[in-house]
Residue, then its C-alpha position, 0 to 999 in steps of 0.5 A: m826801113k826802106k824795105i819794110r816800108e816796100k813791104q807795108l806798102k805792097k800788102y795795103l794795095i795789093a787790091i788796087v793792083f787786081l782792080l785796076l786789072f780789073s776791066f780798068a779800063s771800061f774807065a772812062t778818067g779825066a786823064d784821058q779827056l779833055e772837056p768838063t766830066e766829072e762821072i761816080y764807077v762802081a764795080l764789084f769783082i771777086e779775085d784770087w789774091g793769094n795766101p794769106y788772104g785767099t779769094k777775096l770779094t769787091k766793093c770800089i767806087l771812083m770819082d773822077f773830075n776832069e777840069v776842074d780849078g784843080l790846085p793854087i800852085n805857081t805855074s809859072l814856074p821852071a819845073f812847069g815850062e815847056y818840058f812839062r808833061r804831067t805831074d800827081y799828087e796823090v794819097i797812099p795807104w800804109g795801113q795802121q802807119g797812117f797817109s804818105p802823100r807819092i808826087s810824081t813828074y814827068y818831063d820831056s826827055q830832053i830836060g835830062n835826069d839832072t833838071a828833072e830832079i832839080y825841078t821833082d823837088e820845086v814841084c814837092e815844094e809846092f804841092l807842098k807849102l798848100f798841104d801845109q805838110t812841109d816837115l813830111n821828108p821824103f824816104l823812097r825816090d824813083r827814076s825811071l825812062d820811058k822809052a816809048t814816049n821819051t818821058i823822064k817819071v820821078k815819084v818821091d813819096h814823104d814820110f807819114f800823116e795821120r790818117d783821121l777826117k781832119s788829115i784828109e778834109n784839109l787835103l780836100t779844100y781844092k775839091p769839086t764844089e759843085g754835081f758830084g763835088q758835093l757828095i766827096n763831105r764828110n758823111f762819105l769819108q767816115q764811109f773809108i776813114p780810119g779804114n783798115f785792110s779790107h776797107f780803104l782808101s784807095d785813090l785821092k790824086y791831084s793831076l796837072r797835065r799839059i795839053n798843049a804849049n799855052k794851056l794845063l789842066w786838072s783833074f780829080r779823084i778819089g774813092y775806096t774799096i771794100s773787100t769781104d770774104p766771098e759766101d758761098e751763096q749769098e746775093v750782094d746789093l751795090n747800093l749807090k747811096k749807101l756806098l756814097g754815105n748819102s741821102s738826097p738825091i745826087n744832083h748833077s753838075n751844070q757846068r760838066s757832063s755826068k756819068i755813073m757807071i756800074e760795073i758787074q762782073n759776068k764771069n765764073i771765075t775759077t779760086s782755090e776755093g772754087t767755082y764762083q758764080m755773079s748772076i746780074e737779078n736786077i738793075y734799077p733804075t734803067y740804064s741808058d747804055k750798055e756795055e760788055f766786055p769779056d769779063s765784065i759790064l758796063f752800065i752806063y747811066d747819063v745823068t741830066t735830071p737828079i736820079d734817087n738812086v742806082i742800086a744792083r742785085i748781084k747774086i753769087n754761087n760758088g759751085n765746087k765749094n773745096g774742091n778743085p773746079d777743075f777736076d770731073w768727077t762725073s767722068i771719073i765716075v762713069i770710069v769707073v762703072i765702065i771697068a767695075i762691068i767690064i770686071a763682073i761680066a769677066v768674073f761670072l759670064p759663063k765660060k766657054k768650055 
């Protein structure tokens, strides 16, 4: 059963792996910041998933909030003491089987493996009680040591719960409620719940980490991914309001800095199905800043007043359909023509007597 579940998880999370590989460092997550922030991140890229999935055109949208009220769990427990570094409660999609809560804890290695395991159980109990999931038993457990940071990580996956709106809404009781948090509503959830292999929840996480000896900080993020087969020639619109399931202007927070970021792949992508070229036709409205990476361009909007929408139009072209994109037919044709000319000269040129 363990191997079957691990295989199923790999199948439904392969898109997330590629997402993380795609210049994801450009997304300044709350885990790397101290000041209160809220960010919406949208990306468009092409990746070759290999057999049997092939080439996929992927859109993703993430909303990230740093320094939020967080969850009302008892952080005075020994499990959150001086050796505590971080804990994550996140939802993992397992396809038709449903969602699984994954709880990970991180401790200074001085605490020892046995104590880290005991404290992890205490943390799991706190989260599961809060979300009324105490009937979900653990089925996967893993412990590892990061020698570079002297950190013990314990990860526990629990049994499945239904992948429906009610279940997810129950987990969002403590989400941010103002600014971009207002966008996390039923209209937004209906974009990816219940979901399928090509249209799915890719991120739902509450994180608590230690900032210093006296301060713990909560962050929250949620997002989903859409993956489809790219056409040989097509125009794609990244329409933020449509992705959010929202028809009203996008309001910023009065309590934190607000950014919207649009990242688009800007290099030719060679896959088994050809060489795809992605070009940005236009983006509206005018952005505040732009950063260029080797594989992508990031457009940044500093949101200080309500913004009606952000729309980017991208043109995609497969310049070498159903062929080896590295195979130079022009050179072969030239060589064949030269050989033919040489043969003709040798055959028809009058020979000296």
